[in-house]
C-alpha positions, 0 to 999 in steps of 0.5 A: 521943565516938564516939557523937556521933550517938546522943543518947538511946541514949548514956544507956543506954550509959554509965550502967553502963559494963560492960554499957551499952558492950556495948549500944552495941556490940550486946549481949553476950548474943548467945548460943549457939544454932543457926544455920541453913542456910536460905533464901538470903535469910538467908545474903545478909542475914548477908553484907550485915550483915557487910560493913556491919559492916566499913564501920562499923568502918572509919568508926568507926576514923577518928572514934574518940577512946576515951571513954565519956560519961555524961549526968548532972545535972552535965553530960557526964562522962567515964566510961571512957578507953580506953588507947592512944587519942587521948583517953588521949594527950590526957590525958583522965581518968575524972571529967572534965566536958566543957565545950566543943568548938571554942569551942562550949559544950554540956551534953547529948549531943544538943548534942555530937552537933551540934557533932561533925557540924559540925567532926569530920573525919578527921585534923583536930585538935579543941580543947576544954575540960574541968573537972577538980578545979574547974579548967579544962583545955584539950585538943587531940586528933586522932580516929582509931585503927587498925581493930579487926581482932581484933574483926572477926575474932572477929565473923566466926568467931562468925558462921561457927560459928553458920552451921556449926551451922545447916548441921548442924541445918537438914539435919534440921529436918523430922525432928527438932523439936529441930533445927527449934528450934535452926535458928530459934534460930541464925538469930536469933543469926546475924543479931544477931551480924552486925548492925553495932555502929552507931558511925557509924549514925544514931539510927534505925538504932541504935534499930532494932538494939537493939530487934531485940536485945531482941525477939530475946532474948525469942524466944530465951528461949522457944526455948532453954527449949523446946530444953533440955526436949527434950534428950535427950528430952521433959521428962515434964511436957511429955509429960503436958501438951504445951500447957505448952510455950507457956508458955515462949514466953509467958515469952519474949515477955513478957520481950522486950516488957517490955525493949523497953517499958522501953528506949523509956521510958528513952531518950525519956521518963526524966529524965537521972540517973534509976534504971536500970530497964532495967539492973535488968530486963535483969539479972533476965531474964538471971539467971532465963534462965540459971538456968532453962536450966541447971536444966532441962538438969541435971534432964534429964541426971540422969533420962536412961535411957541412956548416950547420952542422958546424954552428950547432955545433959551435953555441951550442959550443958557448953556452956551453963555458961560462958554461964550463969557469964558472965551471973551474974558480969557481973550480980552482980560489981561489979568487972565494970563496971570491966573493960577493955571490950576484955577484956570483949568478948574474954571474951564472944567466947570464951564465945559460941564455946563453945556452938556448938562443944559442941553440934556435938560433942554432935551428932557424938559422941553422936548428938544428931541423925542426922548420919552423912551430913554429918560427915566426919573432915576437917571435925572435924580442921579445925574443932577445929584452927581453933578451937584456933588462934583461941582461942590467938590470942584469948587472946594478944590479950586478954592484951596490955593486961594484960601491957603494964600490968604490964611496959610497952608495948614489953616486953609487945608483945615478949612477946606477939609471941614467943608468937605466933611460938612458936604459929606454929612449933609449929603443925605438931606442934600440928596432929598432936597435935590430930589424934591427940586427935581420932582417939582421942576422936572416932574410936575406931572407926577403931582398933577396925576396924583391930584387927578387920581384923588379928584377922579376917585372922589368924583367917580363915587358921586356920579351915577350916570355914564355921561356925567362921569366921562364929562367930569373925567374930561374936565378933571384931566384937562385941569390937572395936566394943564391941557388945551383940552381932553376928550373921553370916548366910551363904547356903550356896546356896538349896538348903542354907539358911543358916549363922548365928552369934551372938556372946555377949550375945544371947538365944535368942529374939532368935536365932530371930527374927533368923534368921527376919528375915534369911533369904534370902526376907525383906524385909530381905534383898531390900532389902539385895540391891537397895540393895547397900550397908550401911544402918542400921535407922533408914534402913531405915524409909524402905524398909520400916517394918515390917521396920525395926520388927521388926529394931529390936525384935530389937535390930539397928542396922546391916545390912551385905550381904556380896557376892562377884562381884555375888552376895549371900552373907550379912549382917553384922548389928550390935547396939547399942553398949554405950556408947549411941552411934550408928554414924557414917557413917565407921564404916559405910563402913569396915565396908562396905570390910571386908565385901568382905574378909569376903565374899571369905574366906567364898567362898574357904572355901566353895570350900575346903570344896567341895574338902575336905568331903563334901557330905552328911555334912560330913566329909572326902572320901575322898582328903582323909582318906587324904592326912591319914593319910599326913601323920600317918603321916610325922609319927609316923615322924619323931617315933616317936609312936603313931598309931591308925586306926578303920574304921567301918561302919553295920550293915545300912545297905543294908537300911535304904535298900531298906526306907525309901528313899535320902532316909531313908538320907541322913538317917541318914548325916548324923546319924551323921556329926554325932554322931561329929564332935562327939566327936572332937578338932580334930586328928583326921581323920574322913572318909567312906571310901565308901558307909556307911563312915567312916575316923578318923585319931587322931594321938598315940593309943595302942590303949587311947585308940583303943578308948575313943573307939571305944566312945564313938562306938558307944554314941552312935550306938546311942542314936540313934532315927530317926522312920520316914516314914509309920510310927509307930515309930522306927528305931535304927542301930548301927556296927561299928568296927575299930581299928589302932594302931602305931608305925613300925619303919622309916622308910617312912611310906607302908608304915606308913600302908598297914599301919594301914589294912589292919589297921583294914579287916580288923578291921571285917570281923571285927566285922561277921562276929562279930555287928556293933555291936562293936569289934575291934582289928586292930593 
């Protein structure tokens, strides 16, 4: 009797109780979509509608009796009696025929409405008469029930969820057509959800709200079919024939207008007890809609050409399936009509909440839109925690009527209360568990970055060469973040050029192109130096379209400038993730923090190298290699192991300098040093002793081993050929080598080192005196 003021509409609301009761409480098919952060007017409208809903529910609670009535040829028949309501307490049963109220007979809903308007007052008993099994029964009941706080909470949660999705999509509606469609779609759903159920509204207001729902449904059909045709990318047929997209909206408009026309006809022109054409049409429309949307999205997921695209489509499909299953079950299963309306509504609320949640996850987890500036860990933690708690308490609310029926009202309430208290007690560990799951599932990069920091921190302390450090950094970054490749470009002072390192997974052509694109005179380098912060290649397009396109073609995804004391000393360039995901804002922020540690390590290593290595050749300085000799001599004395020393001298080098200039001579020195460095062990110490002389210290090496290595070095240098400036020919060079090997006969390490050094020096003198390009052992 709570619908006393909607005579014609009540026909629609009672003929198929499972569906029509939902229509009277505003159609259950308020689907998923995407709400929007749009003009203030829409936000204010939604807020006003929610306030109106609270007022409507409060008034309805004071008038509620708890029955659904069907207007038939036999009269007004009770179709549903809700438990624990005044109707149930008064003994009303399904199938009873209403005869009179307060002494006034009636046979139509319009007449019942008029009687209720005259006599119904809060707290005042109503007396009436019904017919049951051919006999007349007098009844007395007092309207009024508790306010439906659970229903209001569910409505507020749903509206908040859609508005939250709106905030996400609305930010990017200008850049992404999918976001624009999702934004408009959500606006309609948010308004639809916020509209009062209309228990105490006039007929005109109720009629307008239901007509809005029908027309909105048509618009939503067109937009959802269009949207799923764009996730993860445009459907091939739409690429070939873009105008076909209007067919979606034509279908939606036809469905919406058709349903509206049938509703008006059935409400105002159809005879009571006639066929439920609107119900049949509604079932057909929603079944077709659900199957079409799922089919298109399944096809999109199957044909996706990347992991990220597939994950986008599958995640959205996961959110769409519960609604599709709900539509199919509620439309085709005859038992649905007999389901408790409150339980049906709770099931619907849960189903409707799934879609915005999964779209949110698709956006965040798989980059449906570029939202790294919007989403934070705290938001995800809070959203998931609130969602889980709401779902748990909603399930408890849904289970209460079922438990009460099986175990009795008092026992059922005790059990549900105990479960609610248990959830409260377990809230803290539950929250921590959710945070760990969220951390593991949605922020794997945090673990990866922590691992990366530990690995690099360990590795940096073991490296003493810039080239080795940046190579290890490139490899560790790629492994830790599961990248296709990574690269490090270190600026080794303008006059020295760049030091570059690339991880595995990158083609030689990509290496050359990236080296050119990221050099200190490139546009990308200048932009990074000006911005002084990390940037994705997509965002680089706003600064320089061509530079971004070149880097994207080369496979670059993120650029991180490396700064030390306000001076840019390098770039960390990251390729795409192997799983196809986009880089998130939090990852980039953590990498930015990490980049400061990298830059500090690079600069410290550079200072170390300046103090340790000779600039021209890159070999150890004289004082450093002599100190290394002393260290190895002390170790050899302590462990009684052999130690060898080689003194190396370039033959006729002064003549080369005099004939071709010191720049040419420097080239020869640098190349000869490089050739020798490539052939010695990591434990060996090779340094520039002076002018054209080099000193090589060989730990744990006997005389035969020293001679073999010396011969290898001599042959390698003799094979070199240098193009002479301004001449057509080439010039070769040779080296003379003196070796000395020994084991200490006493405990004086300094004397041992001096003896080996004198022996090697004398030997190289003998080698030069006896014709050069040879090896002499001075042990």
